[in-house]
DRENMI-786204 format. One record per residue (C-alpha): x negated, y, z negated; residue number from 1; chain. Coordinates in pm, 1 decimal. Example, Ala and Ser with C-alpha at 12.3 -4.5 7.8 and 13.67 -1.06 7.14 Angstrom:
2
+----------+----------+----------+-----+------+
!       px !       py !       pz ! pos ! unit !
+----------+----------+----------+-----+------+
!  -1230.0 !   -450.0 !   -780.0 !   1 !    A !
!  -1367.0 !   -106.0 !   -714.0 !   2 !    A !
+----------+----------+----------+-----+------+
// end
This chain:
369
+----------+----------+----------+-----+------+
!       px !       py !       pz ! pos ! unit !
+----------+----------+----------+-----+------+
!  -1307.6 !   1862.9 !     70.7 !   1 !    A !
!  -1598.8 !   2029.0 !    248.0 !   2 !    A !
!  -1556.1 !   2385.5 !    375.0 !   3 !    A !
!  -1595.0 !   2293.4 !    743.1 !   4 !    A !
!  -1304.6 !   2049.9 !    721.5 !   5 !    A !
!  -1098.4 !   2313.8 !    542.1 !   6 !    A !
!  -1169.4 !   2565.7 !    818.7 !   7 !    A !
!  -1074.9 !   2315.7 !   1089.5 !   8 !    A !
!   -752.8 !   2225.6 !    906.4 !   9 !    A !
!   -660.2 !   2594.5 !    898.6 !  10 !    A !
!   -717.9 !   2619.6 !   1273.0 !  11 !    A !
!   -490.6 !   2318.8 !   1322.2 !  12 !    A !
!   -216.1 !   2478.0 !   1113.7 !  13 !    A !
!   -254.9 !   2800.4 !   1309.7 !  14 !    A !
!   -202.8 !   2610.4 !   1634.3 !  15 !    A !
!    105.9 !   2435.4 !   1499.7 !  16 !    A !
!    265.2 !   2764.0 !   1392.1 !  17 !    A !
!    171.9 !   2955.7 !   1707.0 !  18 !    A !
!    490.8 !   2962.3 !   1913.2 !  19 !    A !
!    512.5 !   2999.6 !   2288.5 !  20 !    A !
!    541.9 !   3347.8 !   2422.3 !  21 !    A !
!    802.8 !   3433.5 !   2678.8 !  22 !    A !
!    665.2 !   3536.2 !   3022.3 !  23 !    A !
!    808.5 !   3885.9 !   2976.6 !  24 !    A !
!    619.4 !   3921.1 !   2649.1 !  25 !    A !
!    293.4 !   3824.1 !   2815.3 !  26 !    A !
!    336.1 !   4098.1 !   3072.3 !  27 !    A !
!    445.0 !   4358.6 !   2818.4 !  28 !    A !
!    207.2 !   4605.7 !   2656.6 !  29 !    A !
!     73.5 !   4565.3 !   2305.7 !  30 !    A !
!    308.8 !   4826.0 !   2161.0 !  31 !    A !
!    609.3 !   4661.9 !   2323.3 !  32 !    A !
!    511.9 !   4323.4 !   2182.0 !  33 !    A !
!    471.6 !   4465.6 !   1832.5 !  34 !    A !
!    802.8 !   4647.2 !   1851.7 !  35 !    A !
!    977.0 !   4332.6 !   1972.8 !  36 !    A !
!    835.9 !   4130.3 !   1686.0 !  37 !    A !
!    675.3 !   3874.6 !   1918.3 !  38 !    A !
!    420.2 !   3646.9 !   1757.2 !  39 !    A !
!     52.2 !   3724.3 !   1806.8 !  40 !    A !
!   -142.6 !   3532.2 !   2074.2 !  41 !    A !
!   -219.9 !   3169.5 !   1999.0 !  42 !    A !
!   -589.5 !   3240.4 !   1950.7 !  43 !    A !
!   -514.5 !   3498.5 !   1683.2 !  44 !    A !
!   -294.9 !   3252.6 !   1494.4 !  45 !    A !
!   -570.5 !   2990.8 !   1513.7 !  46 !    A !
!   -832.2 !   3238.3 !   1391.4 !  47 !    A !
!   -599.4 !   3357.8 !   1113.9 !  48 !    A !
!   -549.0 !   2999.3 !    997.6 !  49 !    A !
!   -923.2 !   2933.2 !   1007.0 !  50 !    A !
!  -1007.0 !   3243.1 !    802.9 !  51 !    A !
!   -732.7 !   3180.6 !    548.3 !  52 !    A !
!   -830.7 !   2815.1 !    501.4 !  53 !    A !
!  -1191.8 !   2917.6 !    444.5 !  54 !    A !
!  -1106.6 !   3193.7 !    197.4 !  55 !    A !
!  -1059.4 !   2983.1 !   -121.8 !  56 !    A !
!  -1417.2 !   2855.9 !   -105.1 !  57 !    A !
!  -1546.3 !   3211.2 !   -133.6 !  58 !    A !
!  -1551.6 !   3133.8 !   -504.1 !  59 !    A !
!  -1909.0 !   3016.5 !   -440.1 !  60 !    A !
!  -2006.6 !   3374.2 !   -528.8 !  61 !    A !
!  -1944.8 !   3278.1 !   -891.7 !  62 !    A !
!  -2274.2 !   3095.2 !   -868.4 !  63 !    A !
!  -2447.2 !   3431.8 !   -837.8 !  64 !    A !
!  -2332.9 !   3502.4 !  -1193.2 !  65 !    A !
!  -2439.9 !   3170.7 !  -1342.8 !  66 !    A !
!  -2410.4 !   2800.6 !  -1282.7 !  67 !    A !
!  -2163.9 !   2757.5 !  -1566.2 !  68 !    A !
!  -1950.8 !   3041.8 !  -1433.1 !  69 !    A !
!  -1932.0 !   2856.6 !  -1103.9 !  70 !    A !
!  -1844.8 !   2520.1 !  -1258.2 !  71 !    A !
!  -1579.5 !   2680.1 !  -1475.9 !  72 !    A !
!  -1430.9 !   2887.0 !  -1194.5 !  73 !    A !
!  -1473.7 !   2671.2 !   -883.4 !  74 !    A !
!  -1136.7 !   2568.0 !   -745.2 !  75 !    A !
!   -977.7 !   2817.0 !   -979.9 !  76 !    A !
!   -790.9 !   3138.5 !   -899.2 !  77 !    A !
!   -866.4 !   3122.4 !   -526.0 !  78 !    A !
!   -710.0 !   2775.2 !   -521.7 !  79 !    A !
!   -406.1 !   2867.5 !   -728.4 !  80 !    A !
!    -56.4 !   2790.7 !   -604.6 !  81 !    A !
!     66.9 !   3062.2 !   -839.2 !  82 !    A !
!   -147.9 !   3327.7 !   -671.7 !  83 !    A !
!   -112.6 !   3191.5 !   -316.4 !  84 !    A !
!    157.9 !   3442.4 !   -210.1 !  85 !    A !
!    -62.4 !   3731.6 !   -322.7 !  86 !    A !
!   -373.1 !   3598.1 !   -149.2 !  87 !    A !
!   -158.8 !   3542.6 !    159.7 !  88 !    A !
!    -40.1 !   3902.2 !    151.2 !  89 !    A !
!   -394.3 !   4036.6 !    116.4 !  90 !    A !
!   -539.3 !   3825.7 !    399.1 !  91 !    A !
!   -244.9 !   3888.6 !    633.2 !  92 !    A !
!   -268.6 !   4262.7 !    571.9 !  93 !    A !
!   -642.2 !   4266.2 !    640.6 !  94 !    A !
!   -600.0 !   4065.8 !    960.2 !  95 !    A !
!   -319.0 !   4292.8 !   1077.3 !  96 !    A !
!   -537.1 !   4597.7 !   1017.8 !  97 !    A !
!   -821.6 !   4437.9 !   1207.9 !  98 !    A !
!   -598.5 !   4353.9 !   1502.5 !  99 !    A !
!   -372.1 !   4660.7 !   1474.6 ! 100 !    A !
!   -279.7 !   4794.0 !   1819.0 ! 101 !    A !
!     10.7 !   5025.1 !   1753.2 ! 102 !    A !
!   -182.9 !   5293.7 !   1574.4 ! 103 !    A !
!    -40.3 !   5222.9 !   1228.0 ! 104 !    A !
!   -287.6 !   5063.9 !    983.0 ! 105 !    A !
!   -153.6 !   4739.0 !    845.0 ! 106 !    A !
!    137.6 !   4715.4 !   1089.5 ! 107 !    A !
!    244.6 !   4362.2 !   1172.3 ! 108 !    A !
!    111.6 !   4179.7 !    864.3 ! 109 !    A !
!    436.6 !   3983.5 !    847.5 ! 110 !    A !
!    344.8 !   3817.8 !   1176.2 ! 111 !    A !
!     42.5 !   3656.5 !   1008.5 ! 112 !    A !
!    183.4 !   3593.9 !    662.0 ! 113 !    A !
!    334.4 !   3251.3 !    729.1 ! 114 !    A !
!     28.7 !   3105.3 !    898.3 ! 115 !    A !
!   -203.7 !   3248.7 !    632.7 ! 116 !    A !
!      1.5 !   3105.9 !    345.1 ! 117 !    A !
!     31.6 !   2771.3 !    523.9 ! 118 !    A !
!   -345.5 !   2755.5 !    576.1 ! 119 !    A !
!   -410.3 !   2841.3 !    210.9 ! 120 !    A !
!   -165.6 !   2569.7 !    108.7 ! 121 !    A !
!   -335.4 !   2314.1 !    333.2 ! 122 !    A !
!   -672.2 !   2404.0 !    178.3 ! 123 !    A !
!   -532.9 !   2345.8 !   -170.3 ! 124 !    A !
!   -383.8 !   2013.7 !    -59.4 ! 125 !    A !
!   -719.2 !   1917.4 !     92.2 ! 126 !    A !
!   -881.3 !   1963.4 !   -248.3 ! 127 !    A !
!   -598.2 !   1804.0 !   -445.0 ! 128 !    A !
!   -643.8 !   1472.4 !   -264.4 ! 129 !    A !
!  -1000.7 !   1452.1 !   -399.2 ! 130 !    A !
!  -1090.6 !   1376.0 !   -759.7 ! 131 !    A !
!  -1305.1 !   1678.4 !   -844.0 ! 132 !    A !
!  -1000.6 !   1863.3 !   -972.9 ! 133 !    A !
!   -822.5 !   2182.1 !   -866.1 ! 134 !    A !
!   -679.3 !   2444.1 !  -1102.3 ! 135 !    A !
!   -357.5 !   2502.8 !   -912.5 ! 136 !    A !
!   -197.3 !   2683.2 !  -1210.1 ! 137 !    A !
!   -481.0 !   2932.3 !  -1262.6 ! 138 !    A !
!   -503.8 !   3180.5 !  -1425.4 ! 139 !    A !
!   -236.8 !   3047.4 !  -1664.9 ! 140 !    A !
!   -397.2 !   2704.2 !  -1705.3 ! 141 !    A !
!   -745.2 !   2564.8 !  -1643.2 ! 142 !    A !
!   -620.9 !   2207.5 !  -1613.9 ! 143 !    A !
!   -776.7 !   2035.3 !  -1313.6 ! 144 !    A !
!   -532.0 !   1838.5 !  -1100.2 ! 145 !    A !
!   -657.0 !   1576.3 !   -857.5 ! 146 !    A !
!   -478.3 !   1291.3 !   -682.6 ! 147 !    A !
!   -803.3 !   1106.4 !   -615.4 ! 148 !    A !
!   -691.5 !    942.7 !   -290.6 ! 149 !    A !
!   -980.1 !   1060.4 !    -74.2 ! 150 !    A !
!  -1355.9 !   1100.3 !   -104.3 ! 151 !    A !
!  -1475.1 !   1460.1 !    -87.9 ! 152 !    A !
!  -1633.2 !   1405.4 !    256.0 ! 153 !    A !
!  -1417.1 !   1184.3 !    474.7 ! 154 !    A !
!  -1530.7 !   1154.9 !    836.6 ! 155 !    A !
!  -1208.7 !    998.1 !    973.6 ! 156 !    A !
!  -1008.0 !   1275.3 !    807.0 ! 157 !    A !
!  -1223.9 !   1540.5 !    972.3 ! 158 !    A !
!  -1221.8 !   1345.0 !   1298.5 ! 159 !    A !
!   -842.1 !   1349.5 !   1317.2 ! 160 !    A !
!   -845.8 !   1728.5 !   1284.0 ! 161 !    A !
!  -1113.1 !   1768.0 !   1552.6 ! 162 !    A !
!   -922.6 !   1536.3 !   1786.0 ! 163 !    A !
!   -605.3 !   1738.5 !   1732.3 ! 164 !    A !
!   -783.4 !   2064.9 !   1812.2 ! 165 !    A !
!   -948.4 !   1920.2 !   2123.6 ! 166 !    A !
!   -616.7 !   1782.1 !   2246.5 ! 167 !    A !
!   -456.5 !   2120.8 !   2179.9 ! 168 !    A !
!   -724.7 !   2284.1 !   2393.1 ! 169 !    A !
!   -643.7 !   2046.3 !   2680.1 ! 170 !    A !
!   -265.7 !   2085.9 !   2649.6 ! 171 !    A !
!   -258.2 !   2455.0 !   2570.6 ! 172 !    A !
!    115.1 !   2508.2 !   2610.5 ! 173 !    A !
!    213.1 !   2231.8 !   2370.0 ! 174 !    A !
!    207.6 !   2215.5 !   1991.9 ! 175 !    A !
!    260.0 !   1839.9 !   1995.8 ! 176 !    A !
!   -111.4 !   1742.3 !   1967.4 ! 177 !    A !
!   -169.3 !   1961.4 !   1662.4 ! 178 !    A !
!    156.7 !   1853.2 !   1498.0 ! 179 !    A !
!     73.2 !   1488.0 !   1565.4 ! 180 !    A !
!   -269.8 !   1537.1 !   1408.2 ! 181 !    A !
!   -106.4 !   1667.8 !   1087.6 ! 182 !    A !
!    118.6 !   1362.0 !   1078.4 ! 183 !    A !
!   -183.1 !   1133.5 !   1123.6 ! 184 !    A !
!   -364.6 !   1316.2 !    842.3 ! 185 !    A !
!    -73.4 !   1251.7 !    608.8 ! 186 !    A !
!    -80.5 !    887.9 !    713.2 ! 187 !    A !
!   -454.8 !    861.7 !    649.0 ! 188 !    A !
!   -411.8 !   1007.0 !    300.7 ! 189 !    A !
!   -138.2 !    749.5 !    250.0 ! 190 !    A !
!   -385.9 !    474.3 !    337.4 ! 191 !    A !
!   -619.0 !    615.4 !     71.8 ! 192 !    A !
!   -333.8 !    618.0 !   -179.4 ! 193 !    A !
!   -271.3 !    251.6 !   -100.3 ! 194 !    A !
!   -639.6 !    171.0 !   -155.7 ! 195 !    A !
!   -631.2 !    358.1 !   -486.5 ! 196 !    A !
!   -324.6 !    163.3 !   -600.6 ! 197 !    A !
!   -497.1 !   -163.8 !   -511.8 ! 198 !    A !
!   -813.9 !    -64.9 !   -701.5 ! 199 !    A !
!   -613.9 !     27.7 !  -1011.1 ! 200 !    A !
!   -432.9 !   -306.1 !   -991.8 ! 201 !    A !
!   -773.1 !   -478.5 !   -980.4 ! 202 !    A !
!   -883.5 !   -286.2 !  -1290.3 ! 203 !    A !
!   -564.6 !   -376.6 !  -1477.2 ! 204 !    A !
!   -603.5 !   -743.0 !  -1384.2 ! 205 !    A !
!   -963.5 !   -740.7 !  -1507.3 ! 206 !    A !
!   -859.2 !   -585.4 !  -1838.9 ! 207 !    A !
!   -583.0 !   -842.4 !  -1886.2 ! 208 !    A !
!   -805.9 !  -1137.3 !  -1793.6 ! 209 !    A !
!  -1076.6 !  -1028.9 !  -2037.7 ! 210 !    A !
!   -851.5 !   -928.8 !  -2325.4 ! 211 !    A !
!   -944.6 !   -560.1 !  -2304.4 ! 212 !    A !
!   -700.5 !   -322.3 !  -2470.7 ! 213 !    A !
!   -709.1 !    -58.1 !  -2199.5 ! 214 !    A !
!   -663.3 !    301.7 !  -2308.2 ! 215 !    A !
!   -713.2 !    430.4 !  -1953.6 ! 216 !    A !
!   -721.6 !    260.6 !  -1613.5 ! 217 !    A !
!   -829.9 !    454.7 !  -1308.1 ! 218 !    A !
!  -1023.9 !    437.3 !   -982.7 ! 219 !    A !
!  -1262.5 !    682.2 !   -816.1 ! 220 !    A !
!  -1272.1 !    712.1 !   -433.6 ! 221 !    A !
!  -1596.9 !    632.2 !   -259.8 ! 222 !    A !
!  -1737.5 !    708.5 !     87.4 ! 223 !    A !
!  -1710.6 !    522.0 !    418.0 ! 224 !    A !
!  -1373.5 !    347.6 !    367.5 ! 225 !    A !
!  -1036.1 !    416.0 !    205.7 ! 226 !    A !
!  -1076.9 !     74.4 !     42.3 ! 227 !    A !
!  -1411.4 !    149.6 !   -124.8 ! 228 !    A !
!  -1354.4 !    231.6 !   -492.5 ! 229 !    A !
!  -1506.1 !    233.6 !   -835.9 ! 230 !    A !
!  -1246.0 !     64.0 !  -1055.7 ! 231 !    A !
!  -1259.3 !    186.6 !  -1416.1 ! 232 !    A !
!  -1120.3 !     58.0 !  -1746.3 ! 233 !    A !
!  -1169.5 !    251.4 !  -2070.9 ! 234 !    A !
!  -1107.6 !     72.9 !  -2398.6 ! 235 !    A !
!  -1153.5 !    375.7 !  -2622.1 ! 236 !    A !
!  -1526.6 !    318.4 !  -2673.0 ! 237 !    A !
!  -1664.8 !    170.9 !  -2352.0 ! 238 !    A !
!  -1609.9 !    208.7 !  -1981.0 ! 239 !    A !
!  -1590.6 !   -110.9 !  -1778.3 ! 240 !    A !
!  -1640.6 !    -40.4 !  -1409.7 ! 241 !    A !
!  -1714.6 !   -211.1 !  -1080.1 ! 242 !    A !
!  -1778.2 !    -93.3 !   -723.8 ! 243 !    A !
!  -1532.0 !   -281.4 !   -505.3 ! 244 !    A !
!  -1370.8 !   -297.0 !   -163.5 ! 245 !    A !
!  -1010.5 !   -406.0 !   -208.5 ! 246 !    A !
!   -975.9 !   -555.0 !    141.2 ! 247 !    A !
!  -1310.8 !   -724.0 !    191.1 ! 248 !    A !
!  -1333.2 !  -1104.5 !    170.5 ! 249 !    A !
!  -1707.8 !  -1127.8 !    232.5 ! 250 !    A !
!  -1988.3 !   -893.3 !    124.8 ! 251 !    A !
!  -2108.8 !   -646.4 !    385.0 ! 252 !    A !
!  -2479.6 !   -668.6 !    464.3 ! 253 !    A !
!  -2660.5 !   -359.5 !    595.2 ! 254 !    A !
!  -2995.2 !   -392.7 !    769.5 ! 255 !    A !
!  -3254.3 !   -139.3 !    876.7 ! 256 !    A !
!  -3094.8 !    -85.4 !   1216.5 ! 257 !    A !
!  -2741.1 !    -37.6 !   1089.3 ! 258 !    A !
!  -2557.4 !    293.5 !   1072.6 ! 259 !    A !
!  -2559.1 !    511.6 !    762.7 ! 260 !    A !
!  -2185.6 !    444.3 !    725.0 ! 261 !    A !
!  -2253.2 !     71.8 !    694.4 ! 262 !    A !
!  -2527.2 !    141.3 !    439.7 ! 263 !    A !
!  -2289.3 !    358.0 !    235.7 ! 264 !    A !
!  -2020.5 !     88.5 !    245.4 ! 265 !    A !
!  -2231.9 !   -221.1 !    175.0 ! 266 !    A !
!  -2252.3 !   -184.1 !   -208.8 ! 267 !    A !
!  -1875.5 !   -228.9 !   -244.4 ! 268 !    A !
!  -1813.7 !   -597.2 !   -300.5 ! 269 !    A !
!  -1501.4 !   -808.7 !   -252.5 ! 270 !    A !
!  -1281.4 !   -817.2 !   -560.3 ! 271 !    A !
!  -1362.1 !  -1184.2 !   -620.9 ! 272 !    A !
!  -1734.6 !  -1099.7 !   -635.4 ! 273 !    A !
!  -1706.3 !   -775.5 !   -834.0 ! 274 !    A !
!  -1996.0 !   -707.3 !  -1069.0 ! 275 !    A !
!  -1847.3 !   -536.6 !  -1370.7 ! 276 !    A !
!  -2072.6 !   -311.1 !  -1576.3 ! 277 !    A !
!  -2018.4 !   -170.2 !  -1923.7 ! 278 !    A !
!  -2122.5 !    176.1 !  -2039.5 ! 279 !    A !
!  -2064.9 !    290.1 !  -2396.6 ! 280 !    A !
!  -1951.0 !    651.3 !  -2416.2 ! 281 !    A !
!  -2197.8 !    724.7 !  -2697.8 ! 282 !    A !
!  -2445.3 !    443.4 !  -2641.2 ! 283 !    A !
!  -2498.5 !    149.6 !  -2870.4 ! 284 !    A !
!  -2845.5 !    216.3 !  -3010.6 ! 285 !    A !
!  -3012.9 !    442.7 !  -3260.4 ! 286 !    A !
!  -2912.4 !    753.6 !  -3066.3 ! 287 !    A !
!  -2539.7 !    700.1 !  -3105.2 ! 288 !    A !
!  -2502.6 !    944.0 !  -3394.9 ! 289 !    A !
!  -2695.3 !   1212.8 !  -3206.1 ! 290 !    A !
!  -2487.5 !   1153.6 !  -2894.4 ! 291 !    A !
!  -2165.9 !   1201.2 !  -3091.5 ! 292 !    A !
!  -2300.2 !   1519.8 !  -3246.6 ! 293 !    A !
!  -2394.0 !   1661.6 !  -2905.7 ! 294 !    A !
!  -2057.7 !   1563.4 !  -2760.1 ! 295 !    A !
!  -1871.8 !   1749.3 !  -3034.8 ! 296 !    A !
!  -2095.3 !   2059.5 !  -3026.7 ! 297 !    A !
!  -1936.7 !   2390.8 !  -2936.6 ! 298 !    A !
!  -2204.2 !   2454.1 !  -2671.3 ! 299 !    A !
!  -2094.5 !   2136.2 !  -2494.3 ! 300 !    A !
!  -1727.5 !   2232.2 !  -2465.8 ! 301 !    A !
!  -1748.2 !   2301.2 !  -2094.2 ! 302 !    A !
!  -1864.6 !   1944.1 !  -2018.6 ! 303 !    A !
!  -1589.0 !   1794.3 !  -2234.0 ! 304 !    A !
!  -1347.7 !   1992.5 !  -2017.4 ! 305 !    A !
!  -1521.3 !   1910.5 !  -1690.9 ! 306 !    A !
!  -1595.1 !   1536.5 !  -1718.8 ! 307 !    A !
!  -1339.2 !   1264.8 !  -1647.3 ! 308 !    A !
!  -1534.2 !    950.4 !  -1738.7 ! 309 !    A !
!  -1822.7 !   1070.3 !  -1959.4 ! 310 !    A !
!  -2090.4 !    826.8 !  -2077.0 ! 311 !    A !
!  -2423.9 !    874.1 !  -2246.2 ! 312 !    A !
!  -2707.7 !    911.3 !  -1995.4 ! 313 !    A !
!  -3004.0 !    921.9 !  -2232.1 ! 314 !    A !
!  -3130.7 !   1021.7 !  -2574.3 ! 315 !    A !
!  -3489.3 !   1133.8 !  -2629.7 ! 316 !    A !
!  -3729.6 !   1316.4 !  -2856.8 ! 317 !    A !
!  -3944.7 !   1565.0 !  -2668.3 ! 318 !    A !
!  -4296.2 !   1689.7 !  -2744.0 ! 319 !    A !
!  -4161.2 !   2009.2 !  -2901.4 ! 320 !    A !
!  -3998.2 !   1811.5 !  -3178.5 ! 321 !    A !
!  -3647.7 !   1851.3 !  -3039.5 ! 322 !    A !
!  -3388.9 !   1579.6 !  -3005.6 ! 323 !    A !
!  -3194.8 !   1568.4 !  -2679.2 ! 324 !    A !
!  -2888.5 !   1384.2 !  -2553.6 ! 325 !    A !
!  -2730.4 !   1404.6 !  -2208.7 ! 326 !    A !
!  -2409.1 !   1273.2 !  -2055.8 ! 327 !    A !
!  -2312.8 !   1179.0 !  -1702.7 ! 328 !    A !
!  -1973.4 !   1134.0 !  -1541.2 ! 329 !    A !
!  -1885.7 !    799.6 !  -1380.9 ! 330 !    A !
!  -1673.7 !    997.2 !  -1137.7 ! 331 !    A !
!  -1999.3 !   1068.6 !   -953.0 ! 332 !    A !
!  -2163.3 !    725.9 !   -994.3 ! 333 !    A !
!  -2197.4 !    644.3 !   -625.0 ! 334 !    A !
!  -2417.3 !    341.9 !   -542.8 ! 335 !    A !
!  -2725.3 !    425.5 !   -338.5 ! 336 !    A !
!  -2708.3 !    792.7 !   -424.3 ! 337 !    A !
!  -3009.6 !    789.5 !   -654.7 ! 338 !    A !
!  -2983.6 !   1052.4 !   -924.5 ! 339 !    A !
!  -2628.0 !   1142.6 !  -1012.9 ! 340 !    A !
!  -2526.3 !   1509.6 !  -1015.0 ! 341 !    A !
!  -2374.8 !   1698.7 !  -1306.8 ! 342 !    A !
!  -2577.7 !   1535.3 !  -1584.2 ! 343 !    A !
!  -2575.2 !   1778.8 !  -1876.4 ! 344 !    A !
!  -2693.3 !   1767.8 !  -2234.4 ! 345 !    A !
!  -2817.3 !   1956.9 !  -2536.7 ! 346 !    A !
!  -3159.5 !   1977.4 !  -2697.8 ! 347 !    A !
!  -3232.1 !   2123.8 !  -3037.3 ! 348 !    A !
!  -3325.0 !   2085.5 !  -3394.6 ! 349 !    A !
!  -3118.2 !   2164.4 !  -3699.6 ! 350 !    A !
!  -2807.6 !   2222.3 !  -3487.6 ! 351 !    A !
!  -2962.0 !   2504.9 !  -3282.6 ! 352 !    A !
!  -2875.8 !   2370.7 !  -2940.0 ! 353 !    A !
!  -2985.7 !   2460.6 !  -2587.2 ! 354 !    A !
!  -2790.2 !   2343.5 !  -2285.6 ! 355 !    A !
!  -2973.3 !   2178.0 !  -1997.4 ! 356 !    A !
!  -2907.4 !   1992.6 !  -1673.5 ! 357 !    A !
!  -3115.5 !   1692.2 !  -1582.4 ! 358 !    A !
!  -3320.2 !   1773.6 !  -1274.7 ! 359 !    A !
!  -3527.5 !   1485.5 !  -1141.4 ! 360 !    A !
!  -3730.7 !   1359.2 !  -1433.7 ! 361 !    A !
!  -3718.1 !   1694.2 !  -1610.4 ! 362 !    A !
!  -3473.0 !   1946.2 !  -1749.2 ! 363 !    A !
!  -3347.4 !   2282.6 !  -1632.5 ! 364 !    A !
!  -3234.2 !   2512.6 !  -1911.7 ! 365 !    A !
!  -2899.4 !   2684.8 !  -1871.2 ! 366 !    A !
!  -2788.2 !   3007.3 !  -2033.2 ! 367 !    A !
!  -2442.9 !   2959.2 !  -2183.8 ! 368 !    A !
!  -2378.0 !   3329.4 !  -2226.6 ! 369 !    A !
+----------+----------+----------+-----+------+
// end
């Protein structure tokens, strides 16, 4: 999920957990409130939730080290359920110090701990529902978990959060609007889970109808609708995939004057009109042997770990006498997007490989150290 949506979700959680203050507490001094253990003002709880829900994405600083460091570490330790209590303690302590009013540094961190941990948890959930993958067991495991129910940018999802915050601003004394928004968010994710189940059923039916011995059946969420999917069947050598809308009975046509949402949604055809494509993991031409060699190379280990549905992108011989092979991930094969991201490969001669990322029509070399 994008960072803005994460921040807004943290604000929503902060509003839900901000209890009403008794009139006597409002009139009391700061020291009296701290001594009585009264919760901080609503605005502080909202800000605390916002900051905590933004915190995990600070792992972008790994990109300052190297691109591979970022790809290996993104959604890692800062997104870990194992480390969440410790991150919660650190953030709550820092916030308490910042807002300390009783003269003792760090006093009152317990008042922020629950909302901070809840906001961190909501951030992790917001990433788990996507398919990019989140290392919730870091640093003990680098396995990426992802439920794949929701596209990484989902405007209705974000809209529900914004509506809940606006309603909370209008009805300031009530937590009902923010709580209702959280319920609606869970329901929206449930709609996505239903769409995913339908897409997987379509993929299974296609495999059965065409006599494909499916090793893996999956579906990747796509933008603009919870019923837009890329259904995927892997037979051990080839990926069979189609861009579908599981609820559409007629194709959607997008003209020049239509919204960008309609343009994003139009490529996803009704199931009965699905156009299935086939992509061989290692290609089916002369470059197959090279592709297999690149795939198994030690310098390509990170992509084997990172990719979910890897297929050969291209094989070529460059002017320097090197042979090159690159792979893409069908997880990111979004119609109308143009060039897909995260296309990586190796170039070399005699087994001396150099890692690169495809960039436009060229290559950008990457240091694996």
